[in-house]
N, C-alpha and C positions, 0 to 999 in steps of 0.2 A: 504493500498500500503504500506508495510513493508519491508525497506532495511538493508542490514547490516550495521553495526556501523558507518564502515569507508566512509561511504557513507551518513551519516546522517550531516546535519549542521541547527541544529534551528535556528538559528541568521539570515541566509540567507533565509531561509525558511518562517520565520516571515516577512521579509522585504520585499518578493516577492508578500505574501498575501495581507500584507496591501496595496503596491502599486496597486497591480488587485483592488483591493476592493474599492480604492479611484478611480480609470479610470471607474470602471464598470458601474456606474450611469450616464455617459457621454453618452452611449446608448440610455436611457431611455430619456435624455433632448437631445438629439437629434431627436428620434420618437415624441416628445412632438413638437419639433420646426415645424417638419416636418407638422404633423395636423395643429398646430396654424396659423405658417404662410406659408408654402406651400401648404397647403388645400390638404394634401395627405391621404387618409385615413390610419388607422393603419392597416390594413389586408397587405394594398399593402407595408406598411415599414417592417414588418414582414415577407415577403416573401423576399422583397432584403434584409435584416438583414441575411437572411440563405444564400440565392442566393449569393451576394456577399462574406459572409464568405466561399461559397465552392470557390470562384473564387482567393479570396487570400490565401486560404493555401492549394487547391489541388497541386498547381506546387510544392512549400515546400517539401508536402509529397511525392510526386512522385521522387523529387530529391533523398531525402533519403531513400526511401522504396522499388520506384519503381511499381510495380502494387500489390506489398504485402500488399500495405498501404489499398487496398480494399476486401483483402484477408479475411473475419472476419468468426472468427467460428460460432458466434453466432449470422448473419447476421439479423434474423428477428427482435429478441430483440433488436439488436442496431438501426434499423429503428424505431422499437416503440419507442424505449428513444426518436428518433428524433420528432417523433409524439408530445409525450407529452411534449417535450420543446415546441415545435413550435406553441401548444394550449396555452402552459402556457405563451409564449413570447407574442401572440396574446391578452390576455385579459390585462396583463400589459401594453402594450402600449393602448389597446383601454381606460385603466384605468387612464394613465397619459393625456391620450388627454381633460380628462373633467378635474382632480383633480389634486389638487398641487403636486410636484415631494414627497416631502418628507411624506405627506400623505399617498400615496400610498405605499413607503418602510415601512412605518411605522406598516399599517396592515398587508404586506405582511410578516414582521418578525416573523410574527405567524409559518412560515415553519417550523423551528427546535420542535416548540412544536408538531406541528402535526406529525414531523418524529418519537419523542420519541413514541407518543404517539401508532403511525400505527406499529413499533416496538413493541412494550408490544403487542399488541393486535395480529399480524399475525406471528409475529416471535419469540413468547414466551420471548423476551429479560426482564428481570428483571427489573422493575421501582417501585422503593419504596412509599411511600405515599408522601414522601417528594416533588419528582419528580412530579407525580400527582397532588400535590397543586401547585406547580409553573407552570403546565400547565394551571389551572383551573384560575390562577391570572394571568397569560398571556392573556389569550383570553379576561378577564375581562378588561387589558390596551386596548386591542385590541376594544373591543367595546367603550370605553372611547374618541377613535380616530373615529371609525365608525359612532357613534350616530350624531355628528355634521355635517360628511359631508353626512349620507343618508338623514337628512334633505335637503340639496344643491342637492345632484347628484341623490337620490335616489338609486334604485338597482346598480346601476354603484359603488356604494360606497362597494359593497360585490366583487367585481370583484379581488379585489386583496386576498381575502381569497381563490375564488376557483384557482387563479393561484399559490397559494399557496401550495392546496391541489394535482394540479398536476406536480407540482414539486417537491414533498415529493413523487409520484409514481415513479416521473423519478430516483430520487436518489435510490428508491427502486429497479431499474434496476440495477442500477449500481454496486450495493451489491451482485446482483444476479447472473451478469455476472462475477463479480471477477475479477482475471487475464486473464481469457482466450483470450481475446482479448487487445491489445496496446491501453493505451489511445489515440495515433492518431489517430488508426483504428475505434475506438469507436467514437471518434469526427468527423471523415469523415462520419461515415454511417449516425451518427446522423444528419450531417447536408444535408444528401441527403435526411433522411426522413422528417427532417423539411421542405425541400424544395419542397420537392412532396407534405406534407400536405397542406401547403400553399397557391399551386396552385390551388390544389383542393378544400381548402374553398374559396380562390378567387372568382372561377369561378361560385361555387355554390351561396353564398352570393351578388354576386353581379348581378347573374342570377334572384335571389329575391327580388336585388331591394334596398338592406341592404346597406345606406349608409357609415358605416365603413369598406366595403368592396369595393367600388369602385374602379375602374381598372384606372391606369394613369402611365404615363410617367415621370421620374423627369424634370421639367419646366425649369432647369438652371444647368449653371454650379456648382453652388454653391450647388444645391441641389441634384446633382450626387456626389460632392464631400464630402458633408458629408454622404450619403449611402455607399458608399468607405469604410468612416471611420468605420460607424457604423459597415460594417462587419470585416472591420479588429480585430477592439478593441474585437467583438466575438469571433473572431478565435484565435487571438492569445493571449488576457489577458485569455481564460481558457484555453490556453497552459500553462500560466505561473501558475496558481493557480494547474494544473497537478504537473507541477516540484516542487511547493513548499510543495505539500504532500509526493514527495518525498523525501524532505529533513528536515521535521520535522512531527512530528505525529498529527494526526487529532484533538486531543486533545489539542493541545496548537495553531492550527489554527484556530479554529473555532468561539472564539471571536472575531477575527477582521472581520468577515463577519459582524459586526454592524458598521466598520468604511463606509460603504455607506452610513449611515443616513448625516454623515458629509457633504461629497460631493456631494448627493443629496438636502440637506438644503441651500448648496452655490450656485448651479448651478439655482436652483429651484429660489430662489432670487435675481441672480444676472441676468439671464434671461428674467422670468416671473413675477418678484415681488412679489412671493408666499413665506411668513415664517408661521411656524407652533403658534397656539397662545397658551394662558398657559396650558386650558385644552388637547391639545393634545401632549404638551409635556410630560404632568403627564404619558398620553397612553404611549408613546416612554420609556418613564425610566423604567416604569412597565413592559412593554414588552421586552426590553433589560435585566432588570435586573432578569426577569424570565428566560428567554434564556442563563443567563453567571450561574445562579445558576445550573440548570440541566445539564450544559457541565462539572461546578464543580463538580458534583456529582456522573458522570460519570466517569472521572476522578478520584477522589477520591474511590469509587467503582474499577475502573480496579486497582489503586494500592494495595489495599485490597486484591484484588484475586492473585497478583502476588505475594505479599507476601506469603497467604498461599502456593501458589503451593513451593517458594523457601525455607519456613521453615522446 
């Protein structure tokens, strides 16, 4: 998302990105709270996330854009984005039901590593041996976090890995669509796709008697308020991220995604008494360091190409 220099404000973009990253884990804390204290299934929470996101954002979008908000040039690709995002969110919410927030986020942070690998394999992006080594080391860090979690939670400890893979595919489609549709239109269509996908998944999962897809309504005013907050954060925090991308380059903003581990750890400890042990902190440090190294190498490679072009 490149804009003319007069529209760039890197400091504001970094501030918006940092704020959004610190707020987003509140969604996952709400999902864990709903599963732990309100006995609401992760599938039902995921459905409400996308449904209330539409409820909170659609009026705003129609006021600004009218019917054009839903006139996507690539509607099916945008709906597929919503399905992938819905599936990724479902896996994440199931994971946080059973696992500590910080553990889930730590494992999920292999997503930038996956995206780099997929870009090299399927898009032909040039990835040198140093970045390939960083990817391998980063996955090693994920194994350090996964191993003790796997002993306790079994296959559920792998859910954040599959979530990261689906989210990588979601980001791939963002790149494929490019600037064909406005960010608000893309988000609206994705919200529709996610809501439709989760409605179907709930019907099938509940019909098969899977507990994590049990249908339910909010049991209290607090539960309804939390779900509304969940949808509001989902809708508007991502709008803030889109705004940040228009103010500062992606390479400058990418490291701020690791701010999520800060608020995830604080919320996990404050609400549920969860705190990573030493070995998990070592794994988290390895994953974050690998991701930051890849970002640094990409920025350096981009600067080298720019210098070659201008020389």
